[in-house]
N, C-alpha and C positions, 0 to 999 in steps of 0.2 A: 754679232749674234742677235742682238736685239733688233738691229735694222732688218736682218733677214727674217726674223720672226714676225716683225710688223708687216713686212711686205707679203708674207705668206697669209697672214690674217686678212689683209686687204684683198688678196686674190680670192680667198675663200668667200669673203663677204660679197665681192663682186660677182663671183660665180653663182652664189645663192640668189642674188638679186636678179641676175639674168635668167636663172631657172624659174623663179617665181613669175617673172614677166612672161616667160614662154608659156608656162602653165596657165596663167591668166588669159593670155591671148587665145590659146586653144579652147579654154572654157568659154570665152566670149563668142568665139566662132561657132562652137557647138550650140550655145544658147540661141544665137541668131538663127541657126539652121532649124532649131526646134520651134521657132515661132510659126504658128499655123498660117497657111496661105489660102485656106479654103474652109468652108463649113463641111465637116465630114458626114454629118447625119442630118441633113436639112429636113427630112420628112418625119423624124422621130418625134412622137408626142410625149410630153411629160406632165406631171401634176402642176408644175409652176414654171414660170419664166422669171429669172432674176437678172436685173440690170444693175451694173455698178456705174454710178454717175461719174462723169469726167469728159463727156463729149456728146454732142447732139446725135451723132450716128448711133450711139448706144441706145438712147431712149427711143429714137425713131425705129430702130431695128426691133426692140422689144415690143413696142406697140404694134408693129406690123405682124410680128409672130403671133401676138395675142389675137389680133383681128383675123388671122388665118386659122385660128382654132388649134394652135400648137400646144396650148395648156389651158388650165382652168382659170388661173389668176397670174397677174404680173406683179412682182414685188420689185420696187426700185429702192435700192439701198444707198444711203449716204446723201439724201436730199437735204438741201438747206432748210432750216426751220423757217416757217412762214410761207413756204411754197406749197400749194395744194394741187390736187389732181387736175382740176380744170385749167389751171395756169400752165401745167406741163403739157396738157393736151393742146392748148392754144399755141404754145411755142413750137410744138412738134407738128402742128397743122393736122391734128386728128379730130374727128368728130366726137364730142363728149358722149353723145347718145350711144355710140357703138361699143365703147370699151370702158367708160368711166366706172361702171359698176364693178369691174373686175381688176382694178388697179389699186395697189396698196403702196403707200410711201413709208420708208423707214428714215428717221431723222437722227439716229444715234451715232452712226458710223462716221469716222473721219479718215479712215485709212483701210487698206485691204483686209488686214486682220479684223478690224471692226466690222467691215462688210460681212465677213464670214460668220462672225459671232452673232451679229444682228440677224442675218438670214437663218442661221441655225435655230434661233429662238422662234422666229416666225414659222419656219417649216414644222417645227415640233407642235406649235399651237394649232396649225392647220391639219396636222396628221398626214402631211405629204411625204412621199418616199422618193421622188425624182424631181430634178429641175434642169432647165436649160439655162446655162450661164452666158450672159451677153456682156462682153467687154471688148476693149481694143485688142487686136491680135498680139501686140508686144506685151500686153499686160496679162495675157491668158496663162502663161506658165506659172507665174506667181499666184494668180487667182486660184487656179486649180489646186496648187499646193495647199494654200490656206483653207480653201473650202473642203478639200478632202480630209484635212486634219480635223476641222470643226464638225464635219458630218460624215464620218467614215461609213455609215450604213446607208447613206443617200446616194442614189445614182445621179451623177453629174454629167450632163452633155454639154461640151464646149460649143459655143456659138460666137466665134470672133467676128468683129466688124473691122473694116480696113480703112483707116484714115488715108486720104489721098496722097499726102506727102510721103507715107511709108511705102508707096508703090514705086518710088524712085529706085532704080536698080543700077548697079549694085548698092547695097545699103551703106557700105563703107566709104563711098565716094561723096555722100551727102553729109556734111558736117552736122546738120540738124538731126538727121536720122541716126548717125553713128553715136552722137551724144546721148540721144534718147535711149537707144538700145544698150549702150554702155552703162548708163545710170540704172536702167531697169535690171540689168545683169547683177550689179552690185546689190540692189535691193533684194533680188532673188536669192543671192548667196546669204545675205543677212537673214532672210526668212528660213532658209534651210538650216542655218546654224543656230537659230534662236532656241530650240528645245534643249540644246547642249550647253547653253550658257548658264552657269549657276545662278540661282535666283538672287544671291547676294550681290552679284555684279550688275544686275539690272537696275535701272532707275527706280529709286524708292525701295530697293531691296526685295522686290517681289516680282513675280512673273507678270508680263503685260498682256 
């Protein structure tokens, strides 16, 4: 009886594990399908352009949008302390005379949630009501989630950039791309779940 009961428990646990893996794979597939493959509103103007640091394409893309007159100012969130506007412009091969006056650097954020909070404070100080968000395509779903939470009254226009290695198709055949998307999917799920985690269970006993 005990042996039969133990086998039944093992079967139930095994079935649950298989079910969870299946749900996880379906979720990962849907997440990958939701990663943007193009800029849907390239001509839309906004009050600000916001770039999340993490790759040269992001900064270059934001500077190009600013030079094209897509917004009044460019805010770059999560810049290392000690880096100034002229240094960024030099690295990005942009002329300081053309856009330096309209570039603002944020040095406080060290993750996507921090980017959203830092940007929300800056947007409020400027009195802006819309922004174009520039980050990597795979990072856009989580960025939009965090920014929408931090600034529910602000219009956010996604403007993904596309790292070359992500254009390898299909994504699951590239170990590097599959690992990146899988990791980002886990981070996205954590961001979705964060508001439902009791404050007492979070590090330090308070909300982050």
